[in-house]
Each structure stands twice: as C-alpha cells, then as structure tokens.
N, C-alpha and C positions, 0 to 999 in steps of 0.2 A: 744379140739375142733374135730368134729366126720369128718371125710373124706367125699365126696360125693360120694352117692353109685354108683356103676362101671354101665354105660351103654353099651347098644350093640354099632355095628360099624355104625349104621346108626340112632341113637337116641343122643339128645341135651337136656343136661339138664338145664332147661328154666330157673332156679331158679336163676342162674346166670348171665343171659343175656335176660331177656323178650325180648326186642325188637331185637335183633341178632335172635334168635327162631321165633319170630311172621315173619320177613321178609321170615326166610329160609320157614316157613310153608306155607307163601303167594305166594312164586314163585315155590314151590313143586306143591301145589295145581292148579296153574295156569296151568303149564306145561302139569298137567295131565288131567285138563280137557278140555284144544284146542289141546290136541294131537299134540303141534307145534314140529315141526321136527329140529328147531333151538337151538343153544349150551344153555344145560342147567348146572348152576354153580353147583359143586360139595358141599358136606358140609364145606369143609373147605373153600372153595371159596367165599360162602354166608358169612361167618363169617368175612371173610378179606376184602369183599366189603363194609359190614355195619360199620366194624370198622374203614375204611380207608374214604369211602365214604357215609355217613349217610346220608340218605335218609331226615330227618329233616333239613340241612343242605344245602342240592343237590337240591334235587326236582323242587322246584324255579324256580333255575340256568336253567334247562331244557327246559323250557316251553318259548321257543324263536324260531321266525320264521320271514326267513327261517332256515330251519339247516343247518348245515355246520360242519366242522372240527374248525373252529375258537373258538366257544365257550366251546366245549371238551378242546382244548388245554390250554385254560385260566383256565378252572376247573382244570387240570393234572398238571398245575404251581402253583395254590392256595393250593391243597389239596398234591399235593407231587407226585402224583402216574402216571403210565405210563396213556400214552394217549389212550392204547388199553382198558385197565380196564377201564378208564373212559368213553369212548365212550359206551362202551358196557352199564354202567349205565346212559349216556344220552338216550340211545335208549329204555331203560326200562322206564324213567319217559317222557318222549317227546309227547306232544300230538298230534305231527306230523306225517303223513304218511310217515315213513322213515325207512332204513335198515342200518345195518352196516356188510360189510363183509371183511373178513381177508384173504387174498390170502399170499402164499408160493410158492416161483419157479414155478411163471405163473399159479395155479391151487388153485379154491377154498377151502379153509381149513374149514371155518365154516359161518356160515352167524346169523345175529338176527334181528329180526324186530322188531317194533313198536307195541302196539297191533292195532293200528289204522291200518297197513300197511295189504293191501288184497291180492297185489301181490306175487308171488313166486318168491325168488330170485333163479337163476341157482342152481343147486344140487351140493354141497361137493363133492369135488373132481375133476369137470368141469375144463378144459381149459378155461383160460379169452379167450375172445372172443377180436377178435383184435379192435375192436369198443372200447373197453374201454378204459379208461386215464391208468388205473393200467397196462392193459397188454403192454404197451409201458416202463414201469420201467424194466419188464423182458426180453423185446425185445431189445431193445436201450438203457437201462441202465440211463435215466432218463424220467422224464416225468413232464407234467405240474400240478403244485399245487394249481391252482386256480379251485375255482367250473365250471365245463363247463356243457352245455347241450348235452347229447348222444342219442343215439337211446337207446328206450327201452328194445331191444332183445339183446341188449349187455350185460343183467344183469338177464334180467326176464324170467322166462318159460312162454309157452303160448301155448296151445293148438291149439289155432287158427292162430297163427302167427303174429297176430297183437298187439302191445304192445305200451303202451302212452312213451313218451319220459321223460326222469329223466334226475334228474342233478346227477352228479358225483363229489365229492371230495374226491381224494385219496391223502393218503401219505407212502410215503415209509419209510420202517425201512431196510436201507441197511444192517445193523449188522444182522440181522435174515432172508437178503433174503427175505421180506417179505412186503405187504402194506396193510393199513388200507384204507377202503373206507366206505363212508355216499353216501347214496345215497336216493334221496328222487324226489318226483314229483314237475314240478315248478308249482306256483301259477297263 
C-alpha cells in the first residue's frame, strides 16, 4: 500500500474524508468572504467538530425558535461533546439572529454570530457590562441560569448608543472561571 503524499501545514488531503474537507473549505471561504471577526476554526478543530458533530445529524436539531442553551445542552449530551463546542456548532446552523459569547475572568474572550445576526458583539477583551447576567458570576459567584431579557448595550456595540433589548442565557463553567452565553433578539 502506498503512503499518502505529504502535504503542507495548511493542506488537507480530501481523498481520505471529503465531507470534512468540504466543511473546512466552506468555513474558510465564509470567513474570508465576510471578513468576520468572530472565532474561526483551525484545521484540527474543523476535523474534530465534523467528526463529533456531523452536519448531517446536527443541522436540523439547530433549527429551533426561540434559541437558548437548552437545546445546546441536549445536543451536547446526545453527542457526548462539550457545551461550548456544541454551542459553536449550533450558532453555525441556526437560522435565528443569535450570537455566542465566551467570557473568562470577567472579560469577553471570543464571540461567534449566526449568519443572520447583524449586530456587533462587544469587542474581544472588553470587560463584561454589569447589566449582563454573565457578569454576576464573576462579581458575585452566582448568576441566574434562566434566559432573561437584558439591555442591548450590555452586549452590543453601537455608534449611536441605541441598542435593541436582547435575551441572554448564560451558563457558568466554574472550573474554567468562564461563562458561555447565548444572545438573541426577543420575538
């Protein structure tokens, strides 16, 4: 049997898994085309997410309304994956206007938006606003784990200073001193 040809560090040999390669290519093209500043997967992460949370099995389960972390937690249990990884996949497939924010030690570490989400999440590295539920975890050590409507400016950047109210559903990850937050516009 012939060994596969050596590839460069950014290349993937699609002969061995064309679905994963196609997903990788779609993700890279989308990031380049839109100039999105949210979290972009590395090659290894694309491979892992396609392997653990295959699009064919997950996409339809992400088409729920309203969005929150409950269906994400169910998917994570069913596929035996982390809530954070599953939430990223959920955001990628959700037709709803929503965003995911991961914060550590009271600051936004990264964010990711659905394709239909038009608003800008506060910049990475920004301290959480006290009006957010997630900030309660870092300031008080506890927080509401139910979805609640919050002021839009707690999470959204706006040049005009006017932001629509949004719904926040946050889940603490105490072992990492982190919070995963799903945001969406109320209907």
